[in-house]
C-alpha positions in Angstrom: 66.2 89.8 76.7 66.7 91.2 73.1 67.6 87.6 72.1 70.2 87.0 74.9 69.6 84.5 77.6 69.3 86.1 81.0 72.5 85.5 83.0 71.9 82.8 85.6 68.6 81.6 84.2 67.2 78.6 86.0 63.7 77.2 85.3 63.2 77.1 89.1 64.0 80.7 89.6 61.1 83.1 88.8 62.4 86.5 89.4 65.3 88.2 87.7 67.0 91.7 87.7 68.5 92.7 84.5 70.6 95.8 83.6 70.1 96.8 80.1 72.3 99.3 78.3 70.2 101.5 75.9 67.6 104.2 75.6 64.6 102.0 74.9 63.2 99.1 76.7 64.3 95.7 75.3 62.0 92.9 74.1 61.5 89.9 76.4 60.9 86.5 74.8 60.5 83.1 76.4 60.4 79.4 75.3 58.4 76.9 77.3 60.0 73.6 78.2 56.9 71.7 77.1 56.0 71.5 73.4 52.4 72.0 74.5 53.1 74.8 76.8 51.9 78.3 76.1 53.6 81.6 76.9 52.0 85.1 77.6 54.4 88.0 77.9 53.7 91.5 79.2 56.5 93.6 77.9 58.3 96.2 80.1 57.7 99.8 79.6 59.2 103.1 80.9 56.2 103.4 83.1 56.5 99.8 84.4 60.0 98.3 83.7 58.9 94.8 84.9 58.2 92.1 82.3 55.8 89.4 83.2 56.0 85.9 81.6 53.1 83.5 82.3 53.7 79.9 81.3 50.7 77.6 81.1 50.6 73.9 80.5 47.7 71.4 81.1 46.0 73.6 83.7 49.3 74.5 85.5 50.5 78.0 85.6 53.9 79.5 86.5 54.8 83.3 86.4 58.4 84.8 85.9 59.1 88.4 86.3 62.1 90.2 84.7 62.9 93.6 86.3 64.7 95.8 83.7 66.9 98.6 84.9 67.5 100.8 81.8 70.9 102.4 81.8 72.1 104.9 79.0 75.7 104.0 78.1 78.3 106.5 79.4 81.9 105.7 79.1 83.2 109.1 80.4 85.4 109.5 83.3 84.5 111.7 86.3 88.1 111.8 87.5 91.6 110.8 86.5 94.3 110.9 89.0 98.0 110.3 89.3 99.3 109.6 92.9 96.1 110.8 94.3 95.9 114.1 92.5 93.6 115.0 89.6 95.4 115.3 86.3 96.0 119.0 85.3 93.4 120.1 82.7 91.4 116.9 83.1 88.1 117.0 81.3 85.9 114.0 80.4 86.0 114.9 76.8 89.8 115.1 76.6 91.3 111.6 76.2 95.0 112.3 75.6 97.4 113.8 78.2 101.1 114.4 78.4 102.6 114.6 81.8 106.0 115.6 83.1 106.8 113.3 86.0 109.8 114.0 88.0 109.8 110.9 90.1 110.1 108.0 87.6 112.2 106.2 90.2 108.9 105.3 91.6 106.2 104.0 89.4 103.2 106.5 89.3 99.8 105.2 90.5 97.1 105.9 88.0 93.5 105.8 89.2 90.2 106.7 87.4 86.6 107.0 88.5 83.8 106.5 85.8 80.8 108.8 85.5 78.5 105.7 85.4 78.3 103.4 88.3 77.6 100.6 85.7 80.9 101.3 83.9 84.2 99.3 84.4 87.6 100.8 84.3 90.8 99.0 83.3 94.2 100.7 83.8 96.7 99.1 81.4 100.2 99.5 82.6 103.1 100.1 80.2 106.6 98.8 80.1 108.0 101.2 82.7 111.5 100.5 81.5 110.9 102.7 78.4 112.0 106.3 79.0 108.5 107.8 78.1 106.0 105.2 79.1 102.3 105.5 78.3 99.4 104.4 80.4 96.0 103.4 78.9 92.8 103.7 80.8 89.9 101.8 79.1 86.3 102.6 80.2 83.5 100.1 79.2 79.8 100.8 79.7 77.6 98.5 77.8 78.7 98.5 74.2 80.6 101.8 74.5 84.4 101.8 75.0 86.5 104.9 75.6 90.3 105.0 76.1 92.2 107.7 77.8 96.0 107.9 77.5 98.7 109.4 79.7 102.1 109.8 78.2 104.8 110.3 81.0 107.8 112.4 80.1 110.6 112.1 82.6 111.5 115.3 84.5 114.4 116.3 86.5 115.2 115.1 90.0 116.6 117.6 92.4 119.6 115.5 93.2 120.3 115.2 89.4 121.6 118.8 89.5 124.3 117.8 92.0 127.6 116.7 90.7 127.7 113.1 89.4 131.0 111.4 88.3 131.0 108.4 86.0 134.1 106.7 84.8 135.7 105.2 82.8 134.2 106.4 79.5 133.8 104.3 77.3 133.2 101.5 79.8 134.0 97.9 79.2 133.3 95.6 82.3 132.9 98.0 85.3 131.4 101.5 85.6 132.2 103.6 88.7 129.5 106.0 89.8 130.3 108.8 92.4 126.7 109.3 93.7 125.7 112.4 95.4 123.9 112.5 98.8 120.3 111.5 98.6 120.8 109.1 95.6 119.4 105.6 96.0 119.3 104.2 92.5 120.9 104.6 89.1 119.2 103.8 85.8 121.1 103.9 82.5 119.3 104.1 79.2 120.6 103.4 75.7 120.1 105.9 72.9 116.9 104.2 71.9 115.4 104.9 75.4 115.6 101.3 76.6 116.7 100.6 80.2 120.0 98.6 80.1 121.0 98.9 83.8 119.2 99.4 87.0 121.0 99.2 90.3 120.8 100.4 93.9 123.5 102.9 94.9 124.5 104.8 98.0 126.2 108.1 98.5 129.8 107.9 97.4 131.7 105.4 95.2 129.8 102.6 93.5 131.0 99.9 91.1 128.5 98.7 88.7 129.0 95.5 86.6 
């Protein structure tokens, strides 16, 4: 089909269903196994999308059919969600989003639904230890590829407004954290935004090494 061998072709199998991405019907070609064999092909059309391939050789005849499903490529998303909620301002034509996410203690779940049932979606996870991670959502439909990006900017947790005591400063070997009620984990980043320490804590005094 358009110069590409049909997936799963086997001389013993005579019927094939092919999804073809394009706006016009492809050209079907065939090569007989025997050098004296002859091939007659009825090409598919918009009215009749089934190609018929008749192979004759020394009085024998065998007919193959290729059913073409013509699909116009569409790599748009129908929906883009974070933790089950559609991204604010989502539009299939908008490919870049900046989100303020107040709960980076838990990695957000990004899901996407393509417009075309024949499209595939890949969600590429970032390095979540970066302070402002970026998720890429790659949609592929035929030869079309479209990438959506979501840049997450860390928001403020409610408990971050409560008093937090850290000492000593500067620190050498041990850092004591007086954690407020409701705190479960502490993350410390360097000036470059890289995670240097991540440790579970509980309310009260915690010694970090």
